[in-house]
N, C-alpha and C positions, 0 to 999 in steps of 0.2 A: 501481486497476491490476488488470487481469485476471491470474489465476493463470498463464496461458500466458506473458504478458509478464514477470511476475515471475520465472518459471523461466528464461526466456531471459536476463534480466539477470544472475541469479545464475550461470548457466552461463558467460556471456560474460566476466564479471569473475572467474571461478574463485574464488568466495567460499568460505571455509571455513564449517563449520556455525554457529559463533557469529555471524559476520558475516551469513550468510544469514538467521538468525533475527532479527537486529536489523533487517535490511531488511524482513522480513515484518512485524514489529511496527510499523515506521514506516509501511508501506503501509496496514495496518489502521487506524492512528491517523488518517492523512490521509483515508481513506475515511469514517471516522466524522465528521470535521470537515466534509467536503464534504456529507454527508447532513444534518448539522445546519444548514448554511447553506441548503441547498435547502428544508428544512422551514420555516425562519424566513422565507424569501422567499415561500413559498406562503401563510403566515399573513397577510402584509401586504396 
């Protein structure tokens, strides 16, 4: 998720800092998983 989209979601949902940080961490984790899947697919 691009930072611009993440900021829009945080603003739209009126997330407090702890919830915004959790969403940011979730986003980073999902991006890492996606990159790992793409890397494994390219190896095959």
